PDB file with one MODEL, atoms N, CA, C and O in Angstrom:
MODEL        1
ATOM      1  N   UNK A   1     -41.148 -42.658 -92.377  1.00  0.00           N
ATOM      2  CA  UNK A   1     -41.114 -41.225 -92.314  1.00  0.00           C
ATOM      3  C   UNK A   1     -40.383 -40.689 -93.538  1.00  0.00           C
ATOM      4  O   UNK A   1     -39.156 -40.762 -93.606  1.00  0.00           O
ATOM      5  N   UNK A   2     -41.094 -40.173 -94.466  1.00  0.00           N
ATOM      6  CA  UNK A   2     -40.475 -39.693 -95.693  1.00  0.00           C
ATOM      7  C   UNK A   2     -40.218 -38.189 -95.670  1.00  0.00           C
ATOM      8  O   UNK A   2     -39.516 -37.678 -96.542  1.00  0.00           O
ATOM      9  N   UNK A   3     -40.766 -37.473 -94.697  1.00  0.00           N
ATOM     10  CA  UNK A   3     -40.583 -36.023 -94.609  1.00  0.00           C
ATOM     11  C   UNK A   3     -39.216 -35.714 -94.008  1.00  0.00           C
ATOM     12  O   UNK A   3     -38.939 -36.090 -92.869  1.00  0.00           O
ATOM     13  N   UNK A   4     -38.362 -35.032 -94.768  1.00  0.00           N
ATOM     14  CA  UNK A   4     -37.032 -34.684 -94.266  1.00  0.00           C
ATOM     15  C   UNK A   4     -37.085 -33.294 -93.651  1.00  0.00           C
ATOM     16  O   UNK A   4     -37.580 -32.347 -94.261  1.00  0.00           O
ATOM     17  N   UNK A   5     -36.579 -33.192 -92.462  1.00  0.00           N
ATOM     18  CA  UNK A   5     -36.586 -31.925 -91.748  1.00  0.00           C
ATOM     19  C   UNK A   5     -35.186 -31.323 -91.762  1.00  0.00           C
ATOM     20  O   UNK A   5     -34.194 -32.051 -91.808  1.00  0.00           O
ATOM     21  N   UNK A   6     -35.106 -30.018 -91.723  1.00  0.00           N
ATOM     22  CA  UNK A   6     -33.807 -29.356 -91.701  1.00  0.00           C
ATOM     23  C   UNK A   6     -33.279 -29.196 -90.275  1.00  0.00           C
ATOM     24  O   UNK A   6     -32.165 -28.709 -90.080  1.00  0.00           O
ATOM     25  N   UNK A   7     -34.064 -29.598 -89.286  1.00  0.00           N
ATOM     26  CA  UNK A   7     -33.636 -29.475 -87.889  1.00  0.00           C
ATOM     27  C   UNK A   7     -32.657 -30.586 -87.536  1.00  0.00           C
ATOM     28  O   UNK A   7     -32.911 -31.763 -87.795  1.00  0.00           O
ATOM     29  N   UNK A   8     -31.541 -30.197 -86.945  1.00  0.00           N
ATOM     30  CA  UNK A   8     -30.559 -31.154 -86.447  1.00  0.00           C
ATOM     31  C   UNK A   8     -30.373 -30.892 -84.965  1.00  0.00           C
ATOM     32  O   UNK A   8     -29.949 -29.799 -84.589  1.00  0.00           O
ATOM     33  N   UNK A   9     -30.676 -31.859 -84.110  1.00  0.00           N
ATOM     34  CA  UNK A   9     -30.538 -31.625 -82.670  1.00  0.00           C
ATOM     35  C   UNK A   9     -29.071 -31.444 -82.283  1.00  0.00           C
ATOM     36  O   UNK A   9     -28.194 -32.061 -82.887  1.00  0.00           O
ATOM     37  N   UNK A  10     -28.801 -30.614 -81.293  1.00  0.00           N
ATOM     38  CA  UNK A  10     -27.415 -30.411 -80.864  1.00  0.00           C
ATOM     39  C   UNK A  10     -26.871 -31.646 -80.156  1.00  0.00           C
ATOM     40  O   UNK A  10     -27.637 -32.469 -79.654  1.00  0.00           O
ATOM     41  N   UNK A  11     -25.543 -31.772 -80.117  1.00  0.00           N
ATOM     42  CA  UNK A  11     -24.929 -32.910 -79.422  1.00  0.00           C
ATOM     43  C   UNK A  11     -25.185 -32.834 -77.927  1.00  0.00           C
ATOM     44  O   UNK A  11     -25.462 -33.850 -77.288  1.00  0.00           O
ATOM     45  N   UNK A  12     -25.094 -31.637 -77.367  1.00  0.00           N
ATOM     46  CA  UNK A  12     -25.388 -31.418 -75.947  1.00  0.00           C
ATOM     47  C   UNK A  12     -26.524 -30.421 -75.875  1.00  0.00           C
ATOM     48  O   UNK A  12     -26.395 -29.281 -76.323  1.00  0.00           O
ATOM     49  N   UNK A  13     -27.658 -30.863 -75.301  1.00  0.00           N
ATOM     50  CA  UNK A  13     -28.821 -29.993 -75.208  1.00  0.00           C
ATOM     51  C   UNK A  13     -28.675 -29.084 -74.006  1.00  0.00           C
ATOM     52  O   UNK A  13     -28.314 -29.540 -72.921  1.00  0.00           O
ATOM     53  N   UNK A  14     -28.955 -27.793 -74.189  1.00  0.00           N
ATOM     54  CA  UNK A  14     -28.861 -26.822 -73.105  1.00  0.00           C
ATOM     55  C   UNK A  14     -30.193 -26.107 -72.987  1.00  0.00           C
ATOM     56  O   UNK A  14     -30.755 -25.645 -73.980  1.00  0.00           O
ATOM     57  N   UNK A  15     -30.691 -26.020 -71.766  1.00  0.00           N
ATOM     58  CA  UNK A  15     -31.951 -25.333 -71.502  1.00  0.00           C
ATOM     59  C   UNK A  15     -31.687 -23.844 -71.426  1.00  0.00           C
ATOM     60  O   UNK A  15     -30.882 -23.406 -70.605  1.00  0.00           O
ATOM     61  N   UNK A  16     -32.344 -23.055 -72.259  1.00  0.00           N
ATOM     62  CA  UNK A  16     -32.110 -21.613 -72.293  1.00  0.00           C
ATOM     63  C   UNK A  16     -32.773 -20.911 -71.121  1.00  0.00           C
ATOM     64  O   UNK A  16     -32.091 -20.333 -70.275  1.00  0.00           O
ATOM     65  N   UNK A  17     -34.091 -20.957 -71.064  1.00  0.00           N
ATOM     66  CA  UNK A  17     -34.834 -20.329 -69.967  1.00  0.00           C
ATOM     67  C   UNK A  17     -36.297 -20.712 -70.085  1.00  0.00           C
ATOM     68  O   UNK A  17     -36.686 -21.471 -70.973  1.00  0.00           O
ATOM     69  N   UNK A  18     -37.101 -20.178 -69.178  1.00  0.00           N
ATOM     70  CA  UNK A  18     -38.530 -20.462 -69.222  1.00  0.00           C
ATOM     71  C   UNK A  18     -39.132 -19.879 -70.489  1.00  0.00           C
ATOM     72  O   UNK A  18     -38.707 -18.824 -70.960  1.00  0.00           O
ATOM     73  N   UNK A  19     -40.120 -20.569 -71.036  1.00  0.00           N
ATOM     74  CA  UNK A  19     -40.783 -20.070 -72.232  1.00  0.00           C
ATOM     75  C   UNK A  19     -42.020 -19.259 -71.889  1.00  0.00           C
ATOM     76  O   UNK A  19     -42.730 -18.798 -72.783  1.00  0.00           O
ATOM     77  N   UNK A  20     -42.282 -19.082 -70.601  1.00  0.00           N
ATOM     78  CA  UNK A  20     -43.444 -18.322 -70.182  1.00  0.00           C
ATOM     79  C   UNK A  20     -44.593 -19.228 -69.809  1.00  0.00           C
ATOM     80  O   UNK A  20     -44.478 -20.452 -69.866  1.00  0.00           O
ATOM     81  N   UNK A  21     -45.671 -18.639 -69.438  1.00  0.00           N
ATOM     82  CA  UNK A  21     -46.826 -19.422 -69.044  1.00  0.00           C
ATOM     83  C   UNK A  21     -46.879 -19.649 -67.545  1.00  0.00           C
ATOM     84  O   UNK A  21     -45.930 -19.346 -66.822  1.00  0.00           O
ATOM     85  N   UNK A  22     -47.977 -20.173 -67.101  1.00  0.00           N
ATOM     86  CA  UNK A  22     -48.211 -20.339 -65.671  1.00  0.00           C
ATOM     87  C   UNK A  22     -47.321 -21.411 -65.046  1.00  0.00           C
ATOM     88  O   UNK A  22     -46.924 -21.273 -63.889  1.00  0.00           O
ATOM     89  N   UNK A  23     -47.004 -22.464 -65.773  1.00  0.00           N
ATOM     90  CA  UNK A  23     -46.245 -23.573 -65.213  1.00  0.00           C
ATOM     91  C   UNK A  23     -44.782 -23.583 -65.669  1.00  0.00           C
ATOM     92  O   UNK A  23     -44.117 -24.614 -65.566  1.00  0.00           O
ATOM     93  N   UNK A  24     -44.283 -22.476 -66.160  1.00  0.00           N
ATOM     94  CA  UNK A  24     -42.909 -22.432 -66.670  1.00  0.00           C
ATOM     95  C   UNK A  24     -41.881 -22.660 -65.576  1.00  0.00           C
ATOM     96  O   UNK A  24     -40.817 -23.216 -65.849  1.00  0.00           O
ATOM     97  N   UNK A  25     -42.163 -22.251 -64.355  1.00  0.00           N
ATOM     98  CA  UNK A  25     -41.159 -22.393 -63.299  1.00  0.00           C
ATOM     99  C   UNK A  25     -41.143 -23.775 -62.666  1.00  0.00           C
ATOM    100  O   UNK A  25     -40.185 -24.092 -61.961  1.00  0.00           O
ATOM    101  N   UNK A  26     -42.159 -24.622 -62.881  1.00  0.00           N
ATOM    102  CA  UNK A  26     -42.136 -25.948 -62.267  1.00  0.00           C
ATOM    103  C   UNK A  26     -41.800 -27.052 -63.259  1.00  0.00           C
ATOM    104  O   UNK A  26     -41.382 -28.137 -62.854  1.00  0.00           O
ATOM    105  N   UNK A  27     -41.972 -26.799 -64.535  1.00  0.00           N
ATOM    106  CA  UNK A  27     -41.675 -27.817 -65.544  1.00  0.00           C
ATOM    107  C   UNK A  27     -40.305 -27.565 -66.162  1.00  0.00           C
ATOM    108  O   UNK A  27     -40.187 -27.331 -67.365  1.00  0.00           O
ATOM    109  N   UNK A  28     -39.286 -27.617 -65.334  1.00  0.00           N
ATOM    110  CA  UNK A  28     -37.943 -27.380 -65.845  1.00  0.00           C
ATOM    111  C   UNK A  28     -37.236 -28.715 -66.058  1.00  0.00           C
ATOM    112  O   UNK A  28     -37.446 -29.647 -65.282  1.00  0.00           O
ATOM    113  N   UNK A  29     -36.416 -28.827 -67.079  1.00  0.00           N
ATOM    114  CA  UNK A  29     -35.754 -30.097 -67.384  1.00  0.00           C
ATOM    115  C   UNK A  29     -34.450 -30.294 -66.618  1.00  0.00           C
ATOM    116  O   UNK A  29     -33.444 -30.693 -67.205  1.00  0.00           O
ATOM    117  N   UNK A  30     -34.456 -30.026 -65.342  1.00  0.00           N
ATOM    118  CA  UNK A  30     -33.260 -30.160 -64.520  1.00  0.00           C
ATOM    119  C   UNK A  30     -33.543 -31.187 -63.446  1.00  0.00           C
ATOM    120  O   UNK A  30     -34.548 -31.090 -62.742  1.00  0.00           O
ATOM    121  N   UNK A  31     -32.668 -32.168 -63.314  1.00  0.00           N
ATOM    122  CA  UNK A  31     -32.866 -33.175 -62.282  1.00  0.00           C
ATOM    123  C   UNK A  31     -32.013 -32.851 -61.071  1.00  0.00           C
ATOM    124  O   UNK A  31     -31.114 -32.012 -61.121  1.00  0.00           O
ATOM    125  N   UNK A  32     -32.314 -33.529 -59.998  1.00  0.00           N
ATOM    126  CA  UNK A  32     -31.536 -33.339 -58.776  1.00  0.00           C
ATOM    127  C   UNK A  32     -32.298 -32.535 -57.743  1.00  0.00           C
ATOM    128  O   UNK A  32     -33.416 -32.088 -57.998  1.00  0.00           O
ATOM    129  N   UNK A  33     -31.703 -32.350 -56.589  1.00  0.00           N
ATOM    130  CA  UNK A  33     -32.386 -31.641 -55.510  1.00  0.00           C
ATOM    131  C   UNK A  33     -32.552 -30.157 -55.828  1.00  0.00           C
ATOM    132  O   UNK A  33     -31.682 -29.533 -56.435  1.00  0.00           O
ATOM    133  N   UNK A  34     -33.674 -29.618 -55.410  1.00  0.00           N
ATOM    134  CA  UNK A  34     -33.917 -28.189 -55.600  1.00  0.00           C
ATOM    135  C   UNK A  34     -33.644 -27.401 -54.336  1.00  0.00           C
ATOM    136  O   UNK A  34     -33.556 -26.174 -54.379  1.00  0.00           O
ATOM    137  N   UNK A  35     -33.510 -28.083 -53.214  1.00  0.00           N
ATOM    138  CA  UNK A  35     -33.171 -27.421 -51.954  1.00  0.00           C
ATOM    139  C   UNK A  35     -32.562 -28.439 -50.999  1.00  0.00           C
ATOM    140  O   UNK A  35     -32.767 -29.644 -51.145  1.00  0.00           O
ATOM    141  N   UNK A  36     -31.823 -27.949 -50.036  1.00  0.00           N
ATOM    142  CA  UNK A  36     -31.175 -28.808 -49.045  1.00  0.00           C
ATOM    143  C   UNK A  36     -31.753 -28.486 -47.675  1.00  0.00           C
ATOM    144  O   UNK A  36     -31.823 -27.319 -47.290  1.00  0.00           O
ATOM    145  N   UNK A  37     -32.166 -29.505 -46.940  1.00  0.00           N
ATOM    146  CA  UNK A  37     -32.602 -29.295 -45.567  1.00  0.00           C
ATOM    147  C   UNK A  37     -32.404 -30.577 -44.779  1.00  0.00           C
ATOM    148  O   UNK A  37     -32.388 -31.671 -45.343  1.00  0.00           O
ATOM    149  N   UNK A  38     -32.258 -30.433 -43.497  1.00  0.00           N
ATOM    150  CA  UNK A  38     -32.052 -31.564 -42.600  1.00  0.00           C
ATOM    151  C   UNK A  38     -33.371 -32.307 -42.419  1.00  0.00           C
ATOM    152  O   UNK A  38     -34.401 -31.687 -42.155  1.00  0.00           O
ATOM    153  N   UNK A  39     -33.345 -33.639 -42.561  1.00  0.00           N
ATOM    154  CA  UNK A  39     -34.556 -34.428 -42.361  1.00  0.00           C
ATOM    155  C   UNK A  39     -34.811 -34.611 -40.867  1.00  0.00           C
ATOM    156  O   UNK A  39     -33.871 -34.819 -40.101  1.00  0.00           O
ATOM    157  N   UNK A  40     -36.067 -34.536 -40.450  1.00  0.00           N
ATOM    158  CA  UNK A  40     -36.369 -34.762 -39.038  1.00  0.00           C
ATOM    159  C   UNK A  40     -36.143 -36.227 -38.664  1.00  0.00           C
ATOM    160  O   UNK A  40     -36.330 -37.119 -39.492  1.00  0.00           O
ATOM    161  N   UNK A  41     -35.749 -36.467 -37.440  1.00  0.00           N
ATOM    162  CA  UNK A  41     -35.490 -37.822 -36.953  1.00  0.00           C
ATOM    163  C   UNK A  41     -36.523 -38.156 -35.890  1.00  0.00           C
ATOM    164  O   UNK A  41     -36.706 -37.405 -34.932  1.00  0.00           O
ATOM    165  N   UNK A  42     -37.202 -39.297 -36.067  1.00  0.00           N
ATOM    166  CA  UNK A  42     -38.218 -39.726 -35.113  1.00  0.00           C
ATOM    167  C   UNK A  42     -37.672 -40.712 -34.099  1.00  0.00           C
ATOM    168  O   UNK A  42     -36.461 -40.906 -33.995  1.00  0.00           O
ATOM    169  N   UNK A  43     -38.575 -41.336 -33.349  1.00  0.00           N
ATOM    170  CA  UNK A  43     -38.195 -42.258 -32.286  1.00  0.00           C
ATOM    171  C   UNK A  43     -37.982 -43.688 -32.775  1.00  0.00           C
ATOM    172  O   UNK A  43     -37.347 -44.480 -32.079  1.00  0.00           O
ATOM    173  N   UNK A  44     -38.491 -44.034 -33.942  1.00  0.00           N
ATOM    174  CA  UNK A  44     -38.458 -45.412 -34.423  1.00  0.00           C
ATOM    175  C   UNK A  44     -37.279 -45.649 -35.370  1.00  0.00           C
ATOM    176  O   UNK A  44     -36.789 -44.705 -35.989  1.00  0.00           O
ATOM    177  N   UNK A  45     -36.813 -46.915 -35.491  1.00  0.00           N
ATOM    178  CA  UNK A  45     -35.661 -47.188 -36.351  1.00  0.00           C
ATOM    179  C   UNK A  45     -35.944 -47.014 -37.849  1.00  0.00           C
ATOM    180  O   UNK A  45     -35.032 -46.687 -38.608  1.00  0.00           O
ATOM    181  N   UNK A  46     -37.188 -47.225 -38.284  1.00  0.00           N
ATOM    182  CA  UNK A  46     -37.554 -47.003 -39.684  1.00  0.00           C
ATOM    183  C   UNK A  46     -38.270 -45.665 -39.803  1.00  0.00           C
ATOM    184  O   UNK A  46     -39.222 -45.397 -39.071  1.00  0.00           O
ATOM    185  N   UNK A  47     -37.812 -44.832 -40.724  1.00  0.00           N
ATOM    186  CA  UNK A  47     -38.408 -43.513 -40.918  1.00  0.00           C
ATOM    187  C   UNK A  47     -39.008 -43.436 -42.318  1.00  0.00           C
ATOM    188  O   UNK A  47     -38.414 -43.928 -43.277  1.00  0.00           O
ATOM    189  N   UNK A  48     -40.177 -42.824 -42.437  1.00  0.00           N
ATOM    190  CA  UNK A  48     -40.877 -42.672 -43.703  1.00  0.00           C
ATOM    191  C   UNK A  48     -40.910 -41.191 -44.059  1.00  0.00           C
ATOM    192  O   UNK A  48     -41.457 -40.380 -43.312  1.00  0.00           O
ATOM    193  N   UNK A  49     -40.326 -40.841 -45.201  1.00  0.00           N
ATOM    194  CA  UNK A  49     -40.316 -39.462 -45.674  1.00  0.00           C
ATOM    195  C   UNK A  49     -41.130 -39.395 -46.948  1.00  0.00           C
ATOM    196  O   UNK A  49     -41.020 -40.274 -47.803  1.00  0.00           O
ATOM    197  N   UNK A  50     -41.946 -38.364 -47.085  1.00  0.00           N
ATOM    198  CA  UNK A  50     -42.822 -38.231 -48.230  1.00  0.00           C
ATOM    199  C   UNK A  50     -42.722 -36.812 -48.779  1.00  0.00           C
ATOM    200  O   UNK A  50     -42.677 -35.847 -48.016  1.00  0.00           O
ATOM    201  N   UNK A  51     -42.687 -36.687 -50.105  1.00  0.00           N
ATOM    202  CA  UNK A  51     -42.557 -35.388 -50.746  1.00  0.00           C
ATOM    203  C   UNK A  51     -43.400 -35.370 -52.010  1.00  0.00           C
ATOM    204  O   UNK A  51     -43.356 -36.310 -52.803  1.00  0.00           O
ATOM    205  N   UNK A  52     -44.164 -34.307 -52.198  1.00  0.00           N
ATOM    206  CA  UNK A  52     -44.941 -34.153 -53.426  1.00  0.00           C
ATOM    207  C   UNK A  52     -44.076 -33.455 -54.468  1.00  0.00           C
ATOM    208  O   UNK A  52     -43.450 -32.436 -54.174  1.00  0.00           O
ATOM    209  N   UNK A  53     -44.039 -33.992 -55.675  1.00  0.00           N
ATOM    210  CA  UNK A  53     -43.244 -33.400 -56.747  1.00  0.00           C
ATOM    211  C   UNK A  53     -44.098 -32.411 -57.535  1.00  0.00           C
ATOM    212  O   UNK A  53     -45.325 -32.455 -57.437  1.00  0.00           O
ATOM    213  N   UNK A  54     -43.475 -31.506 -58.323  1.00  0.00           N
ATOM    214  CA  UNK A  54     -44.246 -30.503 -59.064  1.00  0.00           C
ATOM    215  C   UNK A  54     -45.230 -31.087 -60.070  1.00  0.00           C
ATOM    216  O   UNK A  54     -46.238 -30.448 -60.371  1.00  0.00           O
ATOM    217  N   UNK A  55     -44.969 -32.283 -60.600  1.00  0.00           N
ATOM    218  CA  UNK A  55     -45.889 -32.844 -61.585  1.00  0.00           C
ATOM    219  C   UNK A  55     -47.003 -33.672 -60.943  1.00  0.00           C
ATOM    220  O   UNK A  55     -47.751 -34.349 -61.648  1.00  0.00           O
ATOM    221  N   UNK A  56     -47.121 -33.626 -59.617  1.00  0.00           N
ATOM    222  CA  UNK A  56     -48.221 -34.285 -58.936  1.00  0.00           C
ATOM    223  C   UNK A  56     -47.942 -35.691 -58.471  1.00  0.00           C
ATOM    224  O   UNK A  56     -48.836 -36.348 -57.939  1.00  0.00           O
ATOM    225  N   UNK A  57     -46.737 -36.173 -58.654  1.00  0.00           N
ATOM    226  CA  UNK A  57     -46.377 -37.520 -58.224  1.00  0.00           C
ATOM    227  C   UNK A  57     -45.883 -37.455 -56.786  1.00  0.00           C
ATOM    228  O   UNK A  57     -45.104 -36.572 -56.431  1.00  0.00           O
ATOM    229  N   UNK A  58     -46.329 -38.373 -55.976  1.00  0.00           N
ATOM    230  CA  UNK A  58     -45.902 -38.421 -54.579  1.00  0.00           C
ATOM    231  C   UNK A  58     -44.725 -39.373 -54.461  1.00  0.00           C
ATOM    232  O   UNK A  58     -44.806 -40.522 -54.894  1.00  0.00           O
ATOM    233  N   UNK A  59     -43.636 -38.900 -53.880  1.00  0.00           N
ATOM    234  CA  UNK A  59     -42.431 -39.707 -53.700  1.00  0.00           C
ATOM    235  C   UNK A  59     -42.312 -40.051 -52.233  1.00  0.00           C
ATOM    236  O   UNK A  59     -42.386 -39.165 -51.380  1.00  0.00           O
ATOM    237  N   UNK A  60     -42.127 -41.325 -51.924  1.00  0.00           N
ATOM    238  CA  UNK A  60     -41.994 -41.781 -50.546  1.00  0.00           C
ATOM    239  C   UNK A  60     -40.697 -42.561 -50.407  1.00  0.00           C
ATOM    240  O   UNK A  60     -40.379 -43.416 -51.233  1.00  0.00           O
ATOM    241  N   UNK A  61     -39.955 -42.255 -49.354  1.00  0.00           N
ATOM    242  CA  UNK A  61     -38.682 -42.925 -49.094  1.00  0.00           C
ATOM    243  C   UNK A  61     -38.734 -43.519 -47.702  1.00  0.00           C
ATOM    244  O   UNK A  61     -39.111 -42.840 -46.746  1.00  0.00           O
ATOM    245  N   UNK A  62     -38.359 -44.777 -47.582  1.00  0.00           N
ATOM    246  CA  UNK A  62     -38.289 -45.446 -46.285  1.00  0.00           C
ATOM    247  C   UNK A  62     -36.827 -45.624 -45.933  1.00  0.00           C
ATOM    248  O   UNK A  62     -36.089 -46.310 -46.642  1.00  0.00           O
ATOM    249  N   UNK A  63     -36.407 -45.007 -44.840  1.00  0.00           N
ATOM    250  CA  UNK A  63     -35.016 -45.118 -44.382  1.00  0.00           C
ATOM    251  C   UNK A  63     -34.970 -45.868 -43.081  1.00  0.00           C
ATOM    252  O   UNK A  63     -33.891 -46.072 -42.524  1.00  0.00           O
TER     253      UNK A  63
ENDMDL
END
């Protein structure tokens, strides 16, 4: 790479806000839970919880 750029990335990256567009509110660079709720409890000792993520990936947790 011989092209020198004047851009220097910051030491700590901070997300300013949405840049607009239809998918601006779901493609945010923040990890962690987006809401808190009590998980339902079934009759069996093993419970399967499934959640669809905004990018279309299905997450399944076996407790």
